[in-house]
C-alpha positions as CSV (number, residue, x, y, z in Angstrom):
1,M,52.5,9.4,22.9
2,N,53.3,6.7,25.4
3,Q,52.7,3.3,23.7
4,H,51.0,1.9,26.8
5,L,48.3,4.6,26.6
6,Q,47.4,3.3,23.1
7,T,46.7,-0.2,24.4
8,M,43.0,-1.0,25.1
9,L,42.2,-2.4,28.5
10,F,40.5,-5.8,28.0
11,E,40.3,-6.9,31.7
12,K,37.4,-4.9,32.9
13,K,33.6,-5.2,33.3
14,R,31.6,-4.0,30.3
15,E,28.0,-3.6,29.4
16,P,26.9,-5.1,26.0
17,G,27.0,-1.8,24.2
18,E,30.6,-1.2,25.5
19,I,31.6,-4.6,24.3
20,L,30.4,-3.8,20.8
21,T,32.0,-0.4,20.5
22,D,35.3,-1.4,22.2
23,S,35.5,-4.4,19.9
24,L,35.2,-2.2,16.8
25,K,37.7,0.3,18.2
26,F,40.2,-2.5,18.9
27,L,39.9,-4.0,15.4
28,K,40.1,-0.5,13.8
29,A,43.4,0.2,15.7
30,E,44.9,-3.3,15.1
31,C,43.5,-4.2,11.6
32,K,46.8,-3.9,9.7
33,P,48.9,-6.2,11.8
34,L,46.0,-8.6,12.2
35,A,45.3,-8.7,8.5
36,R,49.0,-9.3,7.7
37,L,49.3,-12.1,10.2
38,T,46.1,-13.7,9.0
39,A,47.2,-13.6,5.4
40,I,50.5,-15.3,6.4
41,Y,49.2,-18.0,8.7
42,V,45.5,-18.7,7.8
43,L,44.7,-17.3,4.3
44,P,45.9,-20.5,2.4
45,F,43.5,-22.6,4.4
46,M,40.7,-20.1,3.9
47,V,41.2,-20.4,0.1
48,L,41.0,-24.2,0.4
49,M,37.8,-23.9,2.4
50,A,36.3,-21.6,-0.2
51,I,37.1,-24.1,-2.9
52,V,35.5,-26.9,-0.9
53,Q,32.4,-24.8,-0.3
54,V,32.0,-23.8,-4.0
55,Y,32.5,-27.5,-5.0
56,I,29.6,-28.4,-2.6
57,Q,27.4,-25.7,-4.0
58,I,28.0,-26.9,-7.5
59,K,27.1,-30.4,-6.4
60,L,23.9,-29.1,-4.9
61,A,23.0,-27.3,-8.1
62,E,23.6,-30.5,-10.1
63,A,21.5,-32.5,-7.6
64,S,18.6,-30.1,-8.1
65,E,18.8,-30.6,-11.9
66,I,18.7,-34.4,-11.3
67,I,15.5,-33.9,-9.2
68,N,14.0,-31.9,-12.0
69,Q,14.9,-34.6,-14.5
70,L,13.2,-37.2,-12.3
71,E,16.2,-39.5,-12.0
72,P,15.7,-40.9,-8.4
73,E,18.4,-43.6,-8.6
74,R,21.1,-41.1,-9.7
75,F,19.8,-38.6,-7.1
76,I,20.2,-41.1,-4.2
77,A,23.7,-42.0,-5.4
78,E,24.7,-38.3,-5.6
79,L,23.1,-37.5,-2.2
80,G,25.3,-40.0,-0.4
81,G,28.4,-38.4,-1.8
82,L,27.0,-35.0,-1.0
83,Y,26.6,-35.8,2.7
84,G,30.2,-36.9,2.8
85,N,31.4,-33.7,1.2
86,L,29.2,-31.6,3.5
87,L,30.7,-33.4,6.6
88,L,34.2,-32.7,5.1
89,F,33.3,-29.0,4.8
90,I,32.0,-28.8,8.3
91,L,35.2,-30.3,9.7
92,F,37.4,-28.2,7.5
93,N,35.5,-25.1,8.5
94,V,36.0,-25.9,12.2
95,F,39.7,-26.4,11.5
96,V,40.1,-23.0,9.7
97,Q,38.1,-21.1,12.4
98,S,40.1,-22.8,15.2
99,L,43.3,-21.9,13.4
100,L,42.2,-18.3,13.0
101,A,41.1,-18.2,16.7
102,A,44.5,-19.5,17.8
103,L,46.3,-16.8,15.8
104,F,44.0,-14.0,17.0
105,Y,44.0,-15.0,20.6
106,T,47.8,-15.4,20.5
107,Y,48.0,-11.9,19.2
108,L,45.7,-10.8,22.0
109,Q,47.8,-12.5,24.6
110,L,50.8,-10.5,23.4
111,Y,48.8,-7.4,23.1
112,I,47.5,-7.6,26.7
113,G,50.9,-8.7,28.1
114,K,53.3,-6.4,26.2
115,G,51.1,-3.6,24.8
116,S,50.2,-2.6,21.3
117,G,53.1,-2.5,18.9
118,N,55.6,-3.9,21.5
119,F,55.9,-7.4,20.0
120,S,57.0,-8.8,16.6
121,Q,55.9,-11.5,14.2
122,S,58.5,-13.9,15.6
123,D,56.8,-13.6,19.0
124,V,53.5,-14.7,17.4
125,S,55.2,-17.5,15.5
126,V,56.7,-19.0,18.7
127,M,53.3,-19.2,20.4
128,V,50.8,-19.8,17.6
129,F,51.6,-23.6,17.0
130,P,51.0,-24.8,20.6
131,N,48.0,-22.5,20.8
132,S,46.6,-23.9,17.6
133,L,46.6,-27.4,19.1
134,R,44.7,-26.2,22.1
135,A,42.2,-24.2,19.9
136,L,41.7,-27.2,17.6
137,A,41.0,-29.6,20.5
138,A,38.5,-27.2,22.0
139,G,37.0,-26.2,18.7
140,F,36.4,-29.7,17.5
141,S,34.9,-30.6,21.0
142,V,32.5,-27.8,20.8
143,A,31.5,-28.6,17.2
144,V,30.9,-32.3,18.0
145,L,28.8,-31.6,21.1
146,S,26.8,-28.9,19.2
147,L,26.2,-31.2,16.3
148,I,25.0,-33.9,18.6
149,G,22.6,-31.4,20.2
150,L,21.3,-30.3,16.8
151,I,20.7,-33.9,15.7
152,F,18.4,-34.6,18.6
153,C,16.7,-31.2,18.4
154,I,17.8,-27.7,17.2
155,L,17.3,-26.0,20.6
156,P,19.7,-28.2,22.6
157,G,22.3,-27.6,19.9
158,I,21.9,-23.9,20.2
159,V,22.1,-24.0,24.0
160,V,25.3,-26.1,23.9
161,A,27.0,-24.0,21.2
162,N,26.3,-20.8,23.1
163,S,27.3,-22.2,26.5
164,L,30.6,-23.4,25.1
165,S,31.3,-20.4,23.0
166,L,34.2,-19.2,25.2
167,A,35.9,-22.6,25.2
168,V,38.4,-21.9,22.4
169,F,39.4,-18.6,24.0
170,I,39.8,-20.2,27.4
171,G,41.9,-23.1,25.9
172,V,44.3,-20.6,24.3
173,F,44.4,-17.7,26.8
174,E,44.4,-19.8,30.0
175,N,46.6,-22.6,28.4
176,R,44.1,-25.2,29.4
177,S,42.9,-28.6,28.2
178,A,39.8,-29.0,26.1
179,G,37.9,-30.6,28.9
180,Y,38.6,-27.8,31.4
181,S,37.8,-25.2,28.7
182,L,34.4,-26.7,28.0
183,V,33.5,-26.8,31.7
184,R,34.9,-23.3,32.4
185,S,33.0,-21.8,29.5
186,W,29.8,-23.4,30.6
187,M,30.2,-22.0,34.2
188,L,31.1,-18.5,33.0
189,V,28.4,-18.1,30.3
190,K,25.5,-19.3,32.5
191,S,25.7,-16.0,34.5
192,Q,25.0,-14.0,31.3
193,W,23.7,-16.6,28.9
194,W,21.4,-14.3,26.9
195,V,23.9,-11.5,26.6
196,T,26.5,-14.0,25.3
197,F,23.9,-15.4,22.9
198,S,23.1,-11.9,21.6
199,L,26.7,-11.0,21.0
200,A,27.2,-14.3,19.2
201,I,24.2,-13.6,16.9
202,I,25.5,-10.1,16.2
203,G,28.8,-11.6,15.2
204,I,27.2,-14.1,12.9
205,L,25.0,-11.5,11.3
206,F,28.1,-9.4,10.7
207,M,29.8,-12.2,8.9
208,W,26.7,-12.9,6.8
209,M,26.4,-9.2,5.9
210,V,30.0,-9.1,4.6
211,S,29.3,-12.1,2.4
212,I,25.9,-10.8,1.2
213,V,27.2,-7.3,0.4
214,F,29.9,-8.8,-1.8
215,T,27.8,-11.4,-3.6
216,L,24.5,-9.4,-4.0
217,P,25.5,-7.5,-7.1
218,V,26.3,-10.7,-8.9
219,F,23.0,-12.3,-8.0
220,I,21.2,-9.1,-9.2
221,I,23.0,-9.2,-12.5
222,E,22.2,-12.9,-12.8
223,S,18.6,-12.2,-12.3
224,F,18.6,-10.0,-15.4
225,P,21.0,-11.8,-17.7
226,S,19.5,-10.5,-21.0
227,R,20.4,-6.9,-20.1
228,F,24.0,-7.6,-19.0
229,A,25.2,-10.5,-21.0
230,N,24.9,-12.2,-24.4
231,P,22.7,-15.3,-24.4
232,E,25.5,-17.6,-25.2
233,N,27.5,-16.3,-22.2
234,Q,24.7,-16.5,-19.7
235,V,25.7,-20.1,-18.5
236,T,29.3,-20.4,-19.3
237,G,30.4,-16.9,-18.4
238,L,28.2,-15.4,-15.7
239,H,27.7,-18.8,-14.1
240,H,31.4,-19.3,-13.6
241,W,31.8,-15.7,-12.3
242,R,29.1,-16.5,-9.7
243,W,31.2,-19.3,-8.2
244,I,34.4,-17.2,-8.2
245,V,32.7,-14.4,-6.4
246,T,31.1,-16.9,-4.0
247,G,34.6,-18.3,-3.2
248,I,36.0,-14.7,-2.6
249,A,33.0,-14.0,-0.3
250,V,33.8,-17.1,1.8
251,V,37.3,-15.9,2.3
252,L,36.1,-12.4,3.2
253,S,33.5,-13.7,5.7
254,S,36.3,-15.8,7.2
255,F,38.3,-12.7,7.8
256,A,35.2,-11.1,9.3
257,A,35.1,-13.8,11.9
258,L,37.7,-11.6,13.8
259,F,34.8,-9.4,14.9
260,P,32.8,-12.1,16.7
261,M,36.0,-13.5,18.2
262,T,36.8,-10.0,19.6
263,L,33.2,-9.9,21.0
264,M,33.8,-13.3,22.8
265,A,37.2,-12.1,24.1
266,M,35.6,-9.0,25.6
267,Q,32.7,-11.0,27.0
268,Y,35.2,-13.4,28.6
269,F,36.9,-10.6,30.5
270,N,33.6,-9.0,31.4
271,L,32.3,-12.3,32.9
272,L,35.7,-12.9,34.6
273,E,35.5,-9.5,36.3
274,R,31.9,-10.1,37.4
275,E,32.9,-13.4,38.8
276,R,35.7,-11.9,40.8
277,E,33.4,-9.2,42.2
278,E,30.9,-11.9,43.2
279,I,33.6,-13.9,44.9
280,G,34.8,-10.8,46.7
281,R,31.3,-10.1,48.0
282,L,30.9,-13.6,49.3
283,S,34.4,-13.8,51.0
């Protein structure tokens, strides 16, 4: 079969249902090369992020014990360090997600430009570093603006985050600066703000489901320790396994972020085609 016929057309107008189904079809067809490239370029950082998240969760568990023991002075001291660790995790999470987005959108650039299977890992390697810089600039800009909105009130943070949700893709795919990407995303998304928001929520829920499905059996077992473990192993054994499984779930949910990224890529081209149609009608 002609290789070109196997390449999905991204640059077309789609309804929300088509965006969902076509995103799943694309990932199913391209899952092997995407998984391999993600393992090479991003997996080490995903593992580090998982370690940081588990560390923070352990600190939160310790802080709750301090509250129960009514030690307010020690709690205040622990809380200050906890906020610092939480900020570190947020920044590191933005870094990992931006790096993954740069890799994925680089792959998408080559996929659209050359066709499925018509490019190599070396082609990706040449482009992924400069694209990573653009993705990081846009990603951190979106994160900072969204956090500022969340600090003042939750609703402005949600509005800003959704309106700027295409900024990383624009920065990489259009080879633009962070400032241009932010403005361009805002202008595109406003024509279908609720559709974009719905797609983003679906993507987030998908990532949560991946994490929950993996960790749920452990929490069920932990709820009935007397049936599945000896009393002396309930804390030292099962407790440690819980953190290990949590770390693995973080890595898997990070891989699952490829689905919402695909949704945003499809939505970008959908909005672009609609914008072109509108310009054509006005000209």
